Structure formats: structure tokens, C-alpha cells
NUMIZA-952790 format. One record per residue: z, x, y of N, C-alpha, C, CB in turn; residue in one letter. Coordinates in pm, 1 decimal, padded with zeros to 6 digits. Glycine has a CB too. Layout:
% NUMIZA-952790
      npz      npx      npy     capz     capx     capy      cpz      cpx      cpy     cbpz     cbpx     cbpy rest
        Z        X        Y        Z        X        Y        Z        X        Y        Z        X        Y    a
...
//
This chain:
% NUMIZA-952790
      npz      npx      npy     capz     capx     capy      cpz      cpx      cpy     cbpz     cbpx     cbpy rest
  02370.7  02259.7  00957.6  02379.0  02238.3  00815.0  02290.2  02122.6  00769.0  02522.1  02212.9  00775.5    x
  02241.3  02043.0  00864.6  02150.1  01934.2  00829.6  02022.9  01990.9  00769.0  02117.2  01848.0  00953.2    x
  01972.7  02100.9  00826.0  01852.0  02162.8  00772.8  01868.7  02205.9  00629.0  01813.0  02281.0  00856.6    x
  01982.9  02262.3  00597.2  02010.4  02304.9  00460.6  02010.6  02184.2  00367.5  02145.2  02379.6  00452.9    x
  02072.1  02074.7  00412.2  02076.9  01952.4  00331.5  01936.6  01894.7  00311.0  02168.0  01847.5  00398.5    x
  01854.4  01897.0  00415.6  01716.8  01846.4  00404.4  01638.1  01931.0  00304.0  01645.9  01847.2  00543.4    x
  01649.9  02061.8  00314.7  01578.2  02150.7  00222.9  01626.0  02129.9  00079.7  01596.9  02298.0  00264.2    x
  01755.5  02113.3  00061.1  01809.7  02090.6 -00072.8  01762.8  01956.4 -00128.6  01963.3  02096.1 -00070.1    x
  01765.0  01853.3 -00045.1  01720.5  01720.2 -00089.9  01572.8  01721.7 -00128.5  01744.8  01615.2  00020.6    x
  01493.9  01800.3 -00058.6  01350.9  01810.4 -00087.7  01322.1  01906.6 -00202.7  01275.7  01855.0  00036.3    x
  01427.8  01972.4 -00249.8  01413.2  02075.3 -00353.2  01310.5  02179.7 -00311.1  01372.3  02011.9 -00487.5    x
  01323.4  02219.3 -00185.7  01231.1  02316.2 -00126.8  01258.6  02455.1 -00183.1  01243.2  02316.9  00027.3    x
  01155.0  02525.1 -00224.4  01171.7  02662.9 -00270.0  01183.7  02755.7 -00147.8  01052.0  02706.1 -00361.5    x
  01304.6  02792.6 -00110.9  01325.3  02871.6  00011.1  01293.0  03019.3 -00006.9  01467.8  02857.4  00057.3    x
  01286.6  03067.1 -00130.3  01249.6  03206.7 -00154.0  01351.6  03305.0 -00099.3  01115.5  03235.1 -00092.8    x
  01478.7  03275.3 -00118.8  01584.3  03362.3 -00066.2  01643.8  03454.5 -00172.7  01694.5  03278.0 -00005.3    x
  01569.3  03473.3 -00281.0  01607.7  03567.7 -00386.2  01487.2  03658.1 -00413.9  01654.5  03492.4 -00517.5    x
  01514.5  03781.0 -00459.0  01402.5  03870.7 -00491.8  01312.8  03807.1 -00598.0  01455.1  04008.3 -00541.4    x
  01184.9  03832.6 -00595.3  01110.1  03922.9 -00508.3  01064.0  03856.4 -00377.4  00990.0  03976.5 -00582.9    x
  01071.1  03720.2 -00369.4  01025.3  03652.2 -00248.3  01105.6  03696.0 -00125.6  01035.4  03500.6 -00266.0    x
  01233.4  03720.6 -00144.6  01317.9  03764.6 -00033.3  01262.4  03891.5  00029.8  01461.9  03788.0 -00081.0    x
  01221.4  03987.1 -00053.6  01169.7  04114.8 -00001.6  01036.2  04093.3  00069.0  01153.4  04218.1 -00115.9    x
  00954.1  04006.5  00013.9  00826.6  03974.9  00077.2  00849.3  03909.1  00213.9  00742.9  03882.5 -00013.9    x
  00945.0  03816.1  00219.2  00979.2  03750.9  00345.8  01032.6  03848.9  00447.9  01080.8  03641.7  00322.8    x
  01112.1  03943.3  00401.5  01168.3  04045.3  00490.6  01057.8  04134.6  00546.4  01273.1  04130.6  00416.1    x
  00964.3  04178.0  00462.0  00854.5  04264.2  00508.5  00763.3  04191.3  00607.3  00772.0  04314.1  00389.1    x
  00715.0  04075.0  00568.3  00621.1  04002.3  00653.4  00690.4  03950.0  00779.0  00557.4  03886.2  00575.8    x
  00809.6  03896.3  00762.4  00884.4  03845.3  00877.2  00925.9  03955.7  00972.2  01006.5  03770.2  00830.4    x
  00964.5  04070.5  00917.7  01001.5  04183.8  01002.1  00883.8  04234.6  01084.0  01057.1  04296.3  00917.0    x
  00767.2  04240.4  01020.3  00646.5  04282.7  01092.7  00612.0  04182.6  01203.1  00527.1  04297.8  00995.3    x
  00616.8  04053.7  01170.1  00587.4  03950.2  01270.0  00689.3  03954.4  01383.8  00586.8  03810.4  01204.5    x
  00815.0  03973.9  01349.6  00920.1  03980.0  01451.8  00898.7  04097.1  01546.6  01057.8  03991.0  01386.0    x
  00857.2  04210.0  01492.7  00830.1  04325.9  01578.0  00717.5  04299.6  01676.2  00796.2  04446.3  01493.2    x
  00610.1  04239.5  01627.6  00496.8  04206.6  01715.0  00540.6  04107.5  01823.3  00379.0  04147.7  01632.2    x
  00615.3  04007.1  01782.7  00662.6  03904.7  01876.4  00751.5  03966.3  01983.5  00739.1  03794.2  01801.5    x
  00846.2  04049.8  01943.4  00939.4  04110.6  02039.3  00864.5  04196.7  02141.3  01044.8  04195.9  01965.5    x
  00767.4  04271.9  02095.4  00686.4  04353.3  02186.9  00608.1  04262.9  02281.7  00589.6  04445.3  02107.9    x
  00552.4  04153.9  02227.8  00477.4  04059.6  02311.2  00562.9  03994.8  02418.0  00415.9  03952.8  02225.5    x
  00682.0  03952.2  02381.1  00772.4  03891.8  02479.6  00809.7  03994.6  02585.8  00900.1  03836.5  02410.8    x
  00842.2  04115.2  02542.6  00877.8  04220.5  02638.8  00762.3  04246.5  02735.0  00916.0  04351.0  02565.1    x
  00641.0  04248.2  02683.5  00524.2  04274.3  02768.1  00502.2  04162.6  02869.2  00399.2  04291.6  02682.1    x
  00528.5  04039.4  02829.4  00504.7  03927.5  02921.7  00602.5  03926.6  03038.8  00514.2  03795.5  02846.9    x
  00713.9  03995.4  03025.9  00808.3  03997.8  03138.1  00751.7  04073.3  03257.9  00940.1  04061.3  03094.8    x
  00643.7  04147.6  03236.7  00578.1  04217.9  03348.1  00488.5  04123.9  03429.0  00495.0  04335.8  03294.9    x
  00460.1  04006.1  03375.6  00375.0  03908.3  03443.7  00460.8  03834.1  03547.3  00309.8  03807.5  03340.7    x
  00422.1  03841.4  03675.7  00505.9  03780.7  03780.2  00541.0  03633.9  03756.0  00436.6  03792.5  03912.0    x
  00447.0  03552.7  03712.7  00475.2  03409.9  03690.0  00578.1  03391.4  03578.3  00345.1  03334.0  03654.9    x
  00567.3  03472.8  03474.1  00662.7  03465.3  03363.1  00802.1  03504.5  03412.6  00618.3  03557.7  03245.3    x
  00810.2  03611.4  03492.1  00939.6  03654.1  03546.5  01000.3  03544.9  03634.4  00923.7  03784.5  03627.4    x
  00916.3  03477.3  03712.4  00965.5  03369.5  03798.4  01024.9  03257.6  03714.2  00852.3  03314.8  03887.4    x
  00953.0  03217.5  03609.1  01002.7  03111.2  03521.3  01132.7  03154.7  03454.1  00896.7  03074.4  03414.5    x
  01138.9  03277.4  03407.0  01261.6  03328.2  03344.2  01377.0  03330.0  03443.3  01239.0  03469.1  03287.7    x
  01345.3  03363.9  03566.4  01449.1  03368.9  03669.9  01502.5  03231.9  03707.0  01395.6  03435.9  03793.1    x
  01421.3  03128.3  03689.2  01461.7  02991.9  03724.5  01523.6  02915.7  03607.5  01342.7  02915.3  03776.6    x
  01517.6  02971.7  03490.8  01566.5  02902.2  03371.3  01717.9  02884.9  03376.3  01526.5  02978.8  03244.3    x
  01763.8  02765.9  03337.3  01907.4  02742.6  03323.3  01954.6  02807.4  03194.5  01940.6  02590.5  03324.3    x
  02050.4  02898.2  03206.9  02101.9  02967.8  03089.9  02242.5  02918.4  03057.6  02101.9  03120.4  03112.9    x
  02281.5  02926.6  02931.7  02415.2  02882.3  02893.0  02524.4  02964.2  02961.2  02431.2  02890.6  02742.3    x
  02640.3  02903.8  02975.3  02754.7  02970.3  03039.1  02808.8  03084.4  02954.1  02865.7  02869.5  03066.2    x
  02788.1  03078.8  02822.5  02842.2  03179.2  02731.0  02727.3  03247.8  02655.3  02942.7  03114.2  02631.1    x
  02658.4  03344.6  02720.5  02543.8  03410.4  02655.7  02573.5  03474.4  02520.3  02490.3  03514.9  02746.3    x
  02688.6  03542.3  02500.9  02712.0  03599.5  02367.8  02713.7  03493.5  02256.6  02843.7  03675.5  02367.4    x
  02777.3  03380.5  02283.6  02780.8  03272.3  02184.0  02638.8  03219.2  02159.4  02874.9  03156.5  02231.4    x
  02562.9  03203.6  02266.8  02425.9  03155.3  02257.9  02342.0  03247.8  02170.0  02364.0  03143.8  02397.9    x
  02350.6  03378.0  02196.5  02271.0  03475.9  02123.2  02316.1  03494.7  01978.4  02276.0  03607.7  02194.2    x
  02447.1  03491.5  01956.0  02500.6  03522.0  01822.8  02509.5  03401.1  01730.4  02636.3  03582.8  01836.4    x
  02524.5  03281.1  01786.1  02545.0  03164.6  01699.8  02446.2  03051.4  01724.3  02683.4  03112.9  01718.2    x
  02431.8  03010.3  01850.2  02351.0  02892.0  01878.2  02204.0  02912.8  01844.6  02364.7  02853.4  02023.4    x
  02147.8  03024.8  01885.3  02006.0  03049.9  01854.4  01985.0  03072.0  01704.7  01954.7  03172.2  01933.1    x
  02058.0  03165.4  01642.2  02028.3  03190.3  01500.1  02058.3  03072.3  01406.8  02106.5  03309.2  01453.6    x
  02170.3  03005.3  01428.5  02211.1  02900.9  01334.3  02179.2  02760.4  01384.0  02358.9  02911.8  01306.7    x
  02210.1  02732.1  01510.5  02189.6  02599.0  01565.3  02043.8  02566.0  01587.5  02263.4  02585.2  01693.6    x
  01962.8  02667.4  01609.3  01819.6  02643.3  01632.4  01735.5  02695.6  01516.1  01774.6  02709.8  01763.7    x
  01733.4  02825.1  01496.1  01637.4  02885.5  01402.6  01662.4  02842.3  01257.9  01643.9  03037.8  01412.3    x
  01781.8  02863.4  01205.2  01808.1  02825.0  01066.2  01785.6  02675.8  01047.7  01951.9  02862.8  01025.0    x
  01838.0  02596.1  01140.4  01825.2  02450.5  01129.5  01678.5  02407.9  01128.6  01899.1  02381.6  01245.1    x
  01600.3  02457.8  01223.7  01460.1  02417.2  01232.0  01377.5  02470.4  01115.5  01400.1  02464.7  01362.8    x
  01400.0  02592.5  01076.1  01320.1  02649.3  00967.1  01349.6  02581.8  00833.6  01345.8  02799.0  00955.7    x
  01474.8  02548.8  00806.5  01504.1  02481.5  00680.4  01453.2  02337.8  00681.0  01654.0  02483.6  00653.0    x
  01453.6  02272.4  00795.9  01398.6  02137.0  00803.6  01246.1  02139.8  00795.8  01443.8  02068.1  00933.4    x
  01181.9  02217.1  00884.1  01035.9  02211.5  00895.0  00963.6  02294.6  00790.1  00993.8  02257.2  01031.0    x
  00995.9  02422.9  00775.3  00927.0  02506.4  00676.4  00989.4  02493.9  00538.8  00928.3  02651.6  00720.0    x
  01111.4  02446.9  00530.6  01173.8  02421.3  00401.2  01143.2  02281.3  00354.0  01324.4  02442.3  00408.7    x
  01222.6  02185.0  00399.4  01212.5  02047.8  00349.9  01081.1  01978.1  00378.7  01321.0  01967.9  00407.1    x
  01043.0  01967.5  00505.8  00923.1  01890.9  00540.5  00797.3  01953.5  00482.0  00909.6  01880.0  00691.7    x
  00784.1  02084.8  00492.6  00663.6  02148.2  00439.9  00655.1  02130.3  00288.6  00661.1  02297.6  00476.1    x
  00765.8  02141.8  00218.1  00763.7  02124.1  00072.1  00716.8  01983.3  00036.3  00903.9  02150.5  00011.6    x
  00773.0  01883.2  00103.8  00733.9  01744.6  00076.2  00588.8  01718.2  00116.0  00826.5  01647.8  00150.1    x
  00549.9  01768.9  00232.8  00414.2  01745.4  00282.6  00309.8  01814.4  00196.2  00401.9  01793.3  00426.6    x
  00339.1  01933.2  00148.1  00244.6  02004.0  00060.5  00228.4  01927.2 -00070.7  00293.1  02149.7  00032.6    x
  00337.2  01873.7 -00124.3  00327.5  01794.5 -00247.6  00239.7  01670.8 -00226.0  00468.4  01752.1 -00295.8    x
  00250.9  01610.4 -00108.6  00176.7  01487.0 -00080.6  00033.9  01511.8 -00033.0  00250.1  01406.3  00022.9    x
  00014.0  01617.9  00047.0 -00113.9  01636.5  00116.7 -00188.4  01764.0  00079.6 -00090.5  01636.1  00263.3    x
 -00128.9  01847.3 -00001.7 -00189.3  01976.2 -00032.3 -00145.0  02081.7  00068.6 -00342.0  01964.7 -00033.8    x
 -00183.5  02205.9  00041.6 -00137.3  02319.4  00121.8 -00175.3  02308.4  00269.4 -00193.4  02447.3  00065.3    x
 -00300.9  02290.2  00299.4 -00344.7  02284.8  00439.9 -00289.6  02161.9  00511.0 -00497.5  02284.9  00448.0    x
 -00298.0  02046.9  00446.8 -00247.2  01923.9  00507.6 -00097.8  01927.9  00528.5 -00282.7  01805.1  00422.7    x
 -00026.2  01985.2  00433.3  00118.9  01997.1  00445.7  00160.2  02086.7  00560.2  00177.6  02049.1  00317.8    x
  00091.0  02200.0  00572.3  00122.5  02291.0  00682.9  00089.3  02224.9  00816.2  00045.1  02424.1  00668.3    x
 -00021.7  02154.8  00822.5 -00060.3  02086.7  00945.7  00040.5  01977.6  00983.7 -00199.9  02026.1  00930.5    x
  00083.3  01898.7  00887.2  00180.0  01792.6  00916.2  00310.7  01849.2  00970.1  00207.3  01710.0  00790.9    x
  00364.7  01951.8  00906.1  00491.7  02007.5  00955.2  00473.1  02071.8  01091.8  00548.0  02110.8  00855.6    x
  00355.9  02129.3  01117.9  00330.1  02190.3  01249.2  00325.0  02083.9  01358.4  00197.9  02270.1  01247.0    x
  00259.2  01972.2  01329.7  00254.7  01862.5  01426.9  00394.7  01808.8  01452.3  00162.3  01749.1  01377.5    x
  00470.6  01789.1  01345.3  00608.4  01739.2  01360.2  00693.3  01837.4  01440.4  00672.6  01714.7  01221.7    x
  00673.6  01966.0  01416.3  00748.5  02068.6  01489.8  00714.3  02063.1  01638.5  00718.2  02209.4  01433.1    x
  00587.7  02048.1  01670.2  00547.3  02035.5  01810.2  00608.3  01913.6  01875.6  00396.7  02029.1  01821.0    x
  00601.4  01800.4  01808.6  00657.4  01676.4  01864.1  00809.8  01683.9  01878.7  00619.9  01557.4  01775.1    x
  00875.4  01755.5  01789.9  01020.7  01774.8  01792.9  01066.2  01834.6  01926.7  01064.7  01865.9  01676.8    x
  00978.9  01910.7  01990.6  01015.2  01980.7  02114.3  00990.8  01899.6  02241.4  00938.8  02108.8  02123.0    x
  00946.3  01775.6  02228.9  00925.4  01692.0  02348.0  01054.3  01673.2  02428.7  00870.0  01555.4  02306.9    x
  01167.6  01636.8  02367.1  01289.9  01621.7  02447.8  01329.5  01749.3  02523.1  01404.7  01579.2  02358.6    x
  01311.3  01864.8  02459.0  01341.9  01991.9  02525.9  01250.9  02012.8  02646.4  01327.4  02109.8  02427.6    x
  01122.5  01980.8  02630.3  01027.3  01996.4  02741.1  01065.3  01904.4  02856.9  00882.7  01966.2  02693.8    x
  01099.7  01780.8  02826.1  01140.1  01686.6  02931.3  01263.9  01736.6  03004.0  01166.6  01547.2  02872.0    x
  01361.5  01781.0  02927.7  01487.8  01829.5  02986.0  01464.4  01950.4  03077.0  01587.6  01866.7  02874.4    x
  01373.0  02038.6  03037.2  01346.1  02160.6  03113.5  01240.8  02139.5  03222.7  01300.8  02270.9  03019.7    x
  01181.5  02020.3  03227.1  01076.9  01994.1  03325.6  00947.5  02068.0  03296.8  01125.4  02031.2  03461.9    x
  00924.3  02098.1  03169.9  00803.0  02169.3  03129.2  00695.0  02069.1  03089.4  00832.7  02266.4  03012.0    x
  00568.6  02110.0  03094.0  00460.7  02017.8  03056.4  00470.7  01980.1  02908.1  00322.6  02081.2  03086.3    x
  00470.0  01851.5  02880.5  00489.5  01803.0  02744.2  00372.6  01840.6  02654.1  00508.3  01651.9  02744.2    x
  00250.8  01816.7  02700.2  00134.1  01845.5  02615.7  00128.8  01995.0  02582.5  00002.6  01801.2  02686.5    x
  00149.6  02079.2  02681.8  00149.1  02224.0  02657.6  00258.2  02265.8  02561.4  00165.1  02299.4  02788.0    x
  00376.1  02209.2  02577.3  00487.4  02241.2  02488.5  00456.0  02200.9  02345.3  00615.3  02172.0  02535.7    x
  00403.1  02080.3  02327.1  00369.6  02032.6  02193.0  00262.6  02121.9  02131.0  00321.5  01885.7  02197.5    x
  00161.0  02159.6  02208.2  00055.2  02245.6  02154.8  00107.2  02383.8  02116.1 -00056.6  02259.8  02256.7    x
  00184.1  02445.0  02206.3  00233.8  02580.2  02179.0  00331.3  02581.0  02061.7  00301.8  02638.1  02303.6    x
  00425.4  02487.6  02061.1  00521.8  02485.8  01950.9  00455.3  02439.8  01821.1  00640.5  02393.9  01985.1    x
  00355.3  02353.4  01831.2  00280.5  02314.9  01711.0  00205.7  02433.3  01651.6  00182.3  02202.4  01743.2    x
  00143.7  02514.1  01737.5  00075.9  02635.4  01688.9  00175.5  02733.6  01627.9 -00001.2  02703.6  01803.4    x
  00291.1  02746.5  01692.3  00395.8  02832.9  01635.6  00438.8  02779.1  01499.3  00518.5  02842.0  01731.7    x
  00455.9  02647.7  01488.8  00493.4  02586.9  01361.7  00389.6  02612.4  01253.5  00513.5  02438.0  01379.1    x
  00262.1  02606.1  01291.5  00155.5  02635.4  01195.3  00167.0  02780.5  01147.9  00015.6  02609.3  01258.4    x
  00187.6  02873.1  01242.9  00201.9  03015.3  01207.4  00326.6  03037.7  01122.4  00208.4  03102.5  01334.7    x
  00436.1  02971.7  01157.4  00557.7  02984.8  01076.9  00533.7  02932.8  00934.8  00674.9  02908.3  01143.0    x
  00459.9  02822.1  00922.9  00427.1  02768.3  00791.1  00342.7  02865.5  00710.1  00354.2  02635.9  00805.0    x
  00246.7  02929.5  00777.9  00163.7  03029.9  00711.1  00249.9  03146.6  00662.5  00053.0  03080.9  00806.3    x
  00342.4  03191.1  00746.8  00431.0  03300.7  00706.7  00512.4  03264.0  00582.5  00525.3  03337.7  00822.0    x
  00563.3  03141.6  00580.2  00641.8  03095.8  00464.8  00555.5  03091.7  00338.6  00702.0  02956.2  00492.3    x
  00433.7  03038.9  00351.5  00343.1  03031.7  00236.4  00304.2  03171.1  00188.7  00217.1  02951.3  00272.1    x
  00266.3  03254.9  00282.6  00216.5  03389.3  00249.2  00322.9  03474.2  00179.9  00168.3  03460.7  00375.7    x
  00446.8  03464.6  00229.1  00553.9  03547.8  00174.7  00626.0  03481.9  00057.6  00653.6  03580.5  00283.2    x
  00619.0  03350.0  00050.3  00695.8  03278.8 -00051.7  00841.7  03263.2 -00014.2  00685.4  03350.1 -00183.4    x
  00875.0  03293.5  00111.8  01013.9  03290.0  00155.6  01025.3  03233.5  00296.8  01075.1  03429.9  00149.6    x
  01124.5  03150.3  00316.6  01152.0  03097.3  00450.3  01206.4  03207.2  00542.3  01252.3  02980.2  00442.0    x
  01244.7  03320.7  00484.9  01295.1  03431.6  00566.2  01188.7  03483.7  00662.9  01343.5  03545.2  00475.9    x
  01063.0  03483.9  00623.4  00956.7  03533.4  00713.0  00948.4  03450.6  00840.8  00820.6  03531.4  00641.0    x
  00936.6  03317.0  00833.5  00935.8  03242.2  00959.2  01069.1  03245.6  01032.4  00897.7  03099.9  00933.0    x
  01177.9  03257.7  00959.7  01308.1  03269.2  01025.8  01309.7  03392.8  01115.2  01422.8  03276.2  00921.3    x
  01264.9  03505.6  01063.4  01266.4  03629.2  01142.1  01172.1  03621.1  01261.8  01228.4  03748.0  01054.3    x
  01053.7  03563.2  01242.3  00959.4  03549.7  01354.1  01014.4  03454.1  01459.7  00822.2  03499.8  01303.7    x
  01068.5  03340.7  01416.3  01124.4  03240.8  01507.9  01244.7  03300.1  01582.7  01166.3  03112.0  01430.2    x
  01328.6  03371.8  01508.6  01445.5  03435.5  01570.2  01401.6  03537.2  01675.7  01532.8  03504.3  01462.7    x
  01297.4  03612.3  01646.5  01247.5  03711.6  01742.3  01197.7  03644.7  01869.8  01135.0  03794.8  01679.6    x
  01124.6  03534.3  01856.3  01075.4  03463.4  01974.4  01191.8  03416.2  02060.3  00987.4  03343.8  01933.3    x
  01286.0  03347.5  01997.5  01395.9  03288.7  02073.6  01491.6  03393.6  02130.3  01472.6  03192.5  01986.1    x
  01526.3  03491.2  02049.3  01620.3  03594.4  02095.7  01556.9  03683.7  02202.3  01667.9  03680.2  01977.4    x
  01432.9  03726.1  02180.1  01366.3  03811.4  02279.0  01348.9  03736.7  02410.4  01229.5  03859.2  02226.5    x
  01312.3  03609.7  02402.6  01299.6  03529.2  02524.3  01432.1  03512.7  02595.7  01242.5  03393.3  02491.5    x
  01538.7  03491.2  02519.4  01671.2  03475.2  02578.1  01718.9  03605.1  02644.6  01771.4  03431.0  02470.7    x
  01701.9  03715.4  02574.0  01743.1  03845.2  02628.9  01661.1  03878.5  02753.3  01727.3  03957.1  02522.7    x
  01531.8  03849.3  02749.1  01446.1  03875.5  02865.6  01490.0  03790.9  02985.1  01298.0  03846.8  02831.7    x
  01519.4  03663.1  02961.7  01564.2  03576.7  03070.9  01696.4  03625.5  03127.6  01577.9  03431.9  03023.0    x
  01787.6  03665.6  03040.9  01915.2  03720.2  03088.7  01893.5  03845.9  03171.2  02008.3  03750.5  02970.9    x
  01805.4  03934.3  03124.5  01778.1  04059.2  03195.6  01715.2  04031.8  03331.5  01686.3  04149.5  03112.3    x
  01619.1  03939.0  03337.3  01554.3  03906.0  03463.6  01656.8  03848.6  03561.3  01438.6  03805.9  03441.1    x
  01741.5  03759.5  03513.9  01838.1  03695.6  03603.3  01948.6  03790.2  03647.8  01899.1  03575.5  03535.6    x
  01971.7  03893.1  03570.2  02074.2  03990.6  03607.4  02013.7  04111.4  03677.6  02151.4  04035.7  03484.2    x
  01885.0  04102.8  03707.4  01819.9  04210.5  03782.8  01780.9  04329.0  03699.3  01908.6  04256.5  03891.3    x
  01775.9  04312.1  03565.6  01743.2  04423.3  03476.0  01596.4  04442.9  03460.6  01803.7  04402.0  03342.1    x
//
């Protein structure tokens, strides 16, 4: 709920009413489909399967998939970064500068996760920063935070389901 408060305090236009809502649904749905196919395809790569097999997964996968990922991660991050921070940064720095600032902040936000997982910090910051830039573009293009929410949700959920499937021999 912190993300919602940040977006509200920034008076961020979340675009959760028509017509922006429909635009976010179309663009975000298309992006989510591409992402899900991409994640599924990467599970055929032996190194990716090895990493998925070694990943520490939560003790309660249904709770993780149904609540923690959608609300604790995706909604929270999208309302903070593409809602509140991007709105403030665009007002201060313009469209390109605002998107870049929130993308950099999004990348840096993932440093503790990278350390905890033993992943390379620079690579994590670059990859998540690029994702943040793309999520910002989706929000701008559609006029709705729903587009990056759907793309972000697809990345996290597809990755989680793939890791569960690999670890369970699926």
C-alpha cells in the first residue's frame, strides 16, 4: 500500500479509468504475452534451467503466486516507480529524463535482492534498469500504469512458474 500512497502523494495519473485503462490492457496484454513466451522459451536453455533449479523458492507457492508477486512486488513497484517517481521526474526533467531517472532508481532498488540471491550486482542493475525503462515506456505509450503492471506481472509470474516446474521435474 506504500506504492499507492506514493502515487497518490505525487498526484500521478495512473490511467485506471477508460479510455486509458483499455489502452493499458491492450498494450500490457500484448507485452505480457511476448514476455511469457520468452520466459517459457528460455527454460530450454540448460544454464537457465540450472539457475531455476538452484533458486530458493518460498515455502508457500500458492500464496507467493497469488498475493506476494502481484501485490507485494508488482503493484507496489509499479505504483512507486511508474506512478509516483515517474510522474515527479517527468515534471522535473521532462519525458525522457523522467523515464531515465525512474529506470535507474528501479535498477538500483534491486541491489539488495541481487546480494541476497548471490547474483551479479552490475548485471542485475542493468537488466532491471532496462526493464524499468521499458515499463516506463509502456506507461507513457498507453497512458496507464496497467500496461507495465501486466508486463511486470508476466515476467515475475512466468519466471516463478517456470522455476517451480523445473524444481518439480516438469
